[in-house]
C-alpha positions as MATLAB code, in Angstrom:
seq = 'MDPRRVIAVGLVLLGLGMGLTGAAHGAVLIGLTVVLWTFAEITYASIANAYPGEFSPPHLRGRYRGADGIAHTLAGALGPAVGGFLYSFSAPVHWLTCAAAAVLGALLILGAKPGRQHTVLAGMPASTGAAEPVSELGS';
ca = [
     136.049  101.140   87.362;
     133.682  103.810   88.645;
     131.791  102.285   91.616;
     128.579  103.902   90.388;
     128.812  101.856   87.187;
     129.367   98.629   89.112;
     126.319   99.404   91.258;
     124.282  100.253   88.140;
     125.295   97.026   86.363;
     124.314   95.032   89.440;
     120.968   96.807   89.654;
     120.216   96.249   85.958;
     121.022   92.543   86.385;
     118.765   92.517   89.448;
     115.958   94.124   87.444;
     116.449   91.636   84.628;
     116.345   88.719   87.050;
     113.261   90.029   88.825;
     111.480   90.769   85.550;
     112.266   87.306   84.207;
     110.999   85.732   87.434;
     107.510   86.922   86.548;
     107.758   85.355   83.101;
     109.441   82.083   84.142;
     107.445   78.882   84.305;
     108.806   75.809   85.994;
     111.230   75.251   88.820;
     114.355   75.215   86.651;
     113.644   78.573   84.990;
     112.634   80.185   88.276;
     115.808   78.785   89.831;
     117.880   80.363   87.046;
     116.286   83.751   87.676;
     117.118   83.422   91.364;
     120.736   82.672   90.441;
     120.752   85.781   88.217;
     119.445   88.150   90.858;
     121.631   86.597   93.525;
     124.669   87.230   91.303;
     123.362   90.791   90.831;
     123.181   91.308   94.593;
     126.717   89.997   94.986;
     127.829   92.452   92.289;
     126.366   95.624   93.762;
     125.629   95.103   97.463;
     129.068   95.467   99.036;
     129.948   98.512   96.949;
     126.512  100.091   97.438;
     126.763   99.645  101.215;
     130.185  101.316  101.329;
     129.359  104.118   98.868;
     127.695  106.582  101.286;
     130.608  106.441  103.712;
     133.326  106.575  101.095;
     132.059  109.541   99.138;
     130.379  111.702  101.749;
     132.068  114.744  103.251;
     134.018  113.607  106.333;
     132.060  115.831  108.720;
     128.732  114.419  107.428;
     129.751  110.769  107.108;
     127.621  109.654  110.051;
     124.548  111.378  108.674;
     125.032  109.826  105.241;
     125.470  106.361  106.763;
     122.463  106.942  109.021;
     120.290  108.013  106.077;
     121.407  104.903  104.191;
     120.519  102.769  107.213;
     117.076  104.362  107.489;
     116.460  103.719  103.784;
     117.359  100.029  104.214;
     115.186   99.749  107.331;
     112.197  101.344  105.602;
     112.686   99.116  102.562;
     112.827   96.055  104.795;
     109.641   97.116  106.582;
     107.598   98.411  103.655;
     108.890   96.152  100.870;
     107.159   92.951  101.978;
     103.860   94.756  102.599;
     103.865   96.622   99.281;
     105.242   93.603   97.420;
     102.667   91.315   98.966;
      99.865   93.699   98.025;
     101.114   93.968   94.452;
     101.520   90.204   94.204;
      97.967   89.621   95.471;
      96.737   92.075   92.871;
      98.832   90.721   90.000;
     102.003   88.613   90.062;
     103.281   90.038   86.740;
     102.748   93.602   88.006;
     104.678   92.703   91.153;
     107.713   91.370   89.252;
     107.661   94.187   86.692;
     107.518   96.743   89.515;
     110.558   95.088   91.121;
     112.382   95.237   87.775;
     111.408   98.876   87.222;
     112.561   99.860   90.724;
     115.967   98.240   90.114;
     116.404   99.964   86.740;
     115.324  103.288   88.278;
     117.954  102.766   90.980;
     120.589  102.159   88.288;
     119.623  105.380   86.505;
     119.698  107.351   89.751;
     123.141  106.110   90.767;
     124.530  106.859   87.311;
     123.147  110.387   87.595;
     124.650  110.939   91.052;
     127.548  113.348   91.300;
     130.713  111.667   92.531;
     132.112  112.788   95.843;
     135.439  114.503   96.365;
     137.185  111.246   97.208;
     135.941  109.723   93.961;
     137.602  112.491   91.961;
     140.851  111.702   93.783;
     140.485  108.099   92.649;
     139.960  109.342   89.102;
     143.365  111.057   89.120;
     142.393  114.532   90.253;
     144.628  116.304   92.766;
     144.014  115.236   96.332;
     143.405  117.638   99.174;
     145.996  118.118  101.887;
     143.997  115.841  104.147;
     143.854  118.493  106.849;
     140.436  118.817  108.377;
     138.912  122.227  108.107;
     136.349  123.372  110.655;
     132.862  123.436  109.201;
     129.885  125.161  110.676;
     126.607  123.414  109.925;
     124.685  126.603  110.664;
     126.607  128.625  108.100;
     128.153  131.029  110.637;
];
């Protein structure tokens, strides 16, 4: 299966779980939503973490992984502050925003162009594997 679809399914399940958290009343229902979004994280997280490295050009792999790391760091730093502000303003708005962000992520990953290695996995001819020198300055 296309890893982008697995990531998207996980993100949609995450959005569903987060959205339902805002509508759930009682410990049992809230617990079920937590189980749903935990299952969603299990579904997408390992593939999403490997995706930048697997499908980036070999000579830019470190930059792709670094950009992914920066995105996770910023999310970890800004998420609680923004989420806390939204929650203090309106709990339903907070949970709906979480759901919308997850669904937006699913749409973005589905719209992403697969890397060269992904096309090899899809049955396209593979390259020779020989590294070609690449100039980042275009010279």
